[in-house]
C-alpha positions in Angstrom: -20.4 45.6 -9.0 -22.8 43.8 -11.4 -21.5 40.9 -13.5 -20.3 41.7 -17.0 -22.8 40.6 -19.6 -20.7 39.1 -22.4 -21.7 37.7 -25.8 -19.4 35.1 -27.4 -18.8 35.7 -31.2 -17.4 32.3 -31.9 -16.5 32.9 -35.7 -17.2 30.7 -38.6 -14.0 28.7 -38.6 -14.0 28.0 -34.9 -17.6 27.0 -34.9 -17.1 24.6 -37.8 -13.6 23.2 -37.2 -12.7 24.0 -33.6 -15.8 24.1 -31.5 -13.8 23.3 -28.4 -12.3 26.8 -28.5 -15.8 28.3 -28.1 -16.5 26.1 -25.2 -13.2 27.0 -23.6 -14.0 30.7 -23.9 -17.3 30.1 -22.1 -15.7 28.0 -19.4 -13.0 30.6 -18.8 -15.3 33.6 -18.7 -17.8 31.9 -16.4 -14.9 31.0 -14.1 -14.1 34.7 -14.0 -17.7 35.5 -13.0 -18.9 36.8 -16.3 -22.5 36.2 -17.5 -21.9 34.6 -20.9 -24.5 34.3 -23.7 -24.3 32.8 -27.2 -26.6 34.6 -29.7 -27.7 31.6 -31.7 -28.5 33.6 -34.9 -24.9 34.8 -35.3 -23.2 34.2 -38.7 -20.1 35.4 -40.5 -18.6 38.9 -39.8 -18.1 39.3 -43.6 -14.3 39.5 -43.6 -13.9 37.1 -46.5 -16.5 39.0 -48.5 -15.0 42.3 -47.7 -11.4 41.2 -48.6 -12.6 39.7 -51.8 -14.4 42.9 -53.0 -18.0 41.9 -52.2 -18.8 45.0 -50.3 -22.6 44.7 -50.4 -22.6 41.2 -49.1 -20.1 42.2 -46.4 -22.4 45.2 -45.4 -25.4 42.9 -45.0 -23.4 40.6 -42.7 -22.1 43.6 -40.8 -25.6 44.9 -40.2 -26.8 41.5 -39.1 -23.8 41.3 -36.6 -24.8 44.6 -35.1 -28.4 43.4 -34.6 -27.4 40.0 -33.2 -25.0 41.5 -30.7 -26.9 44.6 -29.6 -27.4 45.1 -25.8 -24.4 43.3 -24.4 -21.7 45.0 -22.2 -19.0 43.3 -24.4 -18.6 41.0 -27.3 -15.6 38.6 -27.0 -14.2 36.6 -29.8 -11.3 34.1 -30.0 -10.1 35.7 -33.3 -8.0 38.9 -33.8 -8.7 38.5 -37.5 -12.5 38.8 -37.0 -12.1 41.4 -34.3 -10.0 43.5 -36.6 -12.7 43.3 -39.3 -15.4 44.4 -37.0 -13.4 47.3 -35.4 -11.5 48.5 -38.4 -13.7 47.8 -41.5 -17.3 47.9 -40.3 -17.1 51.7 -40.3 -16.2 51.7 -44.0 -19.4 49.7 -44.5 -21.4 52.3 -42.5 -22.0 50.0 -39.5 -21.1 51.0 -36.0 -20.6 47.8 -33.9 -16.9 47.8 -33.0 -16.6 49.7 -29.7 -17.6 46.8 -27.5 -15.8 44.0 -29.4 -12.7 42.5 -27.8 -10.3 39.7 -28.7 -10.0 37.4 -25.8 -6.7 38.4 -24.4 -7.6 42.1 -24.6 -10.8 41.4 -22.7 -9.1 39.4 -19.9 -6.3 41.9 -19.3 -7.8 45.3 -20.1 -11.5 44.8 -19.1 -11.4 42.2 -16.4 -8.0 43.2 -15.2 -6.7 39.7 -14.7 -3.6 37.9 -15.8 -3.7 34.7 -13.7 -6.9 33.0 -14.7 -6.3 29.9 -12.6 -5.1 27.7 -15.4 -2.8 24.7 -15.0 -1.0 23.3 -18.1 2.3 21.5 -17.4 3.8 21.6 -20.9 6.4 23.4 -22.9 4.6 26.0 -25.0 5.7 28.3 -27.8 3.6 31.3 -28.9 3.0 32.5 -32.5 1.7 36.1 -32.6 -0.6 36.1 -35.6 -0.5 39.0 -38.1 -3.8 40.5 -37.1 -3.0 40.4 -33.4 0.3 42.1 -34.1 -0.6 44.6 -36.7 -4.3 45.2 -36.6 -5.2 44.9 -32.9 -1.7 45.4 -31.5 -2.3 43.1 -28.5 1.3 43.3 -27.6 2.5 41.1 -24.7 -1.0 40.4 -23.3 -1.1 36.7 -24.5 2.5 36.1 -23.2 1.6 37.6 -19.8 -1.4 35.3 -19.6 0.6 32.2 -20.6 3.3 33.2 -18.2 0.9 33.0 -15.3 -0.3 29.5 -16.1 0.8 27.0 -13.5 3.3 24.5 -14.8 3.7 26.1 -18.2 7.2 26.6 -19.6 7.4 29.2 -22.3 9.7 28.6 -25.3 10.6 31.5 -27.5 9.7 31.1 -31.2 12.4 32.3 -33.6 11.2 34.9 -36.1 7.9 34.9 -34.3 6.5 38.0 -36.1 6.8 36.4 -39.5 3.6 35.3 -41.2 2.6 31.6 -41.4 1.4 32.0 -45.0 -2.3 31.6 -44.4 -3.8 35.0 -44.9 -7.3 33.7 -45.8 -7.6 33.6 -49.6 -3.8 34.4 -49.9 -3.0 30.7 -49.3 -5.2 29.8 -52.2 -4.3 32.5 -54.7 -0.5 32.4 -53.8 -0.1 28.8 -52.8 3.6 28.5 -53.7 4.5 31.5 -51.6 2.2 30.4 -48.8 3.9 26.9 -48.7 7.4 28.5 -48.5 6.3 30.8 -45.7 4.7 27.8 -43.9 7.9 25.7 -44.3 9.9 28.5 -42.5 7.4 28.6 -39.7 7.3 24.8 -39.2 11.1 24.8 -39.0 11.0 27.6 -36.4 8.5 25.8 -34.3 10.5 22.6 -34.5 13.6 24.4 -33.2 11.8 25.3 -29.9 11.4 21.7 -28.7 7.9 22.8 -27.6 5.1 20.3 -26.9 2.5 22.8 -28.0 2.3 25.8 -30.3 -0.2 28.4 -29.2 -1.8 31.2 -31.1 -4.9 33.5 -30.9 -6.4 32.6 -34.3 -7.5 29.1 -35.3 -7.1 30.0 -39.0 -3.3 30.3 -38.4 -3.3 27.1 -36.3 -5.1 25.3 -39.1 -2.3 26.3 -41.4 0.6 25.6 -39.1 -1.0 22.5 -37.7 -1.3 21.1 -41.2 2.3 21.8 -41.9 3.5 20.2 -38.7 1.4 17.1 -39.3 2.7 16.7 -42.8 6.3 17.1 -41.5 5.7 14.3 -39.0 6.2 16.7 -36.0 4.8 15.7 -32.6 4.0 19.4 -31.8 0.3 20.0 -31.1 -1.4 23.3 -31.9 -3.8 24.9 -29.4 -5.7 28.1 -29.1 -4.9 30.4 -26.2 -8.4 29.9 -24.9 -8.0 26.1 -24.7 -4.8 26.5 -22.6 -6.3 29.1 -20.3 -9.4 27.0 -19.7 -7.2 23.9 -18.7 -7.2 22.8 -15.1 
């Protein structure tokens, strides 16, 4: 069987603020014998533009995405939010590019058929299922199955796990008071788990929660699933 030719769509936020996550995805997929490429011309998927009503700008970015990622067996992204934009909204913009786009946990479990990726992470970890992973992609228990197979990792259940952290892109700016209240609830829930690390699939949510934990003086670190699965 030939190696799967994968392109990494790193996303704007990860590329700018969390480049380690992109490197972790590459490390992990190469460990699993994928041929991984990084199309250097990639830019934004247009989600922010689309959600803010700038359809023409979003369409231009969607068409560019389709050109940049043509010819690969699969496109893998460490962001359910961006994957949801590509799969669910590109069609509205008249662009067909979503069939080969996978969020990381989907790709590992559904395409490669693996759960144990050879990771070692001896820490107590709690998992926050982000809104897009729950309600747009419906990734279900895939991330928990992957975390459960990590050597040395102890899973700690997060109370009210399916509640939003209050980020929601521009929601956190336009509705800051409500966002802060939602974040306070999430930070309290994380603190109750006695976890060393909070894990999620979207760095945008980890940015929000991590900021709240830091301001509260919490010792809990935030980490993307890819960074834990790449750990040895």
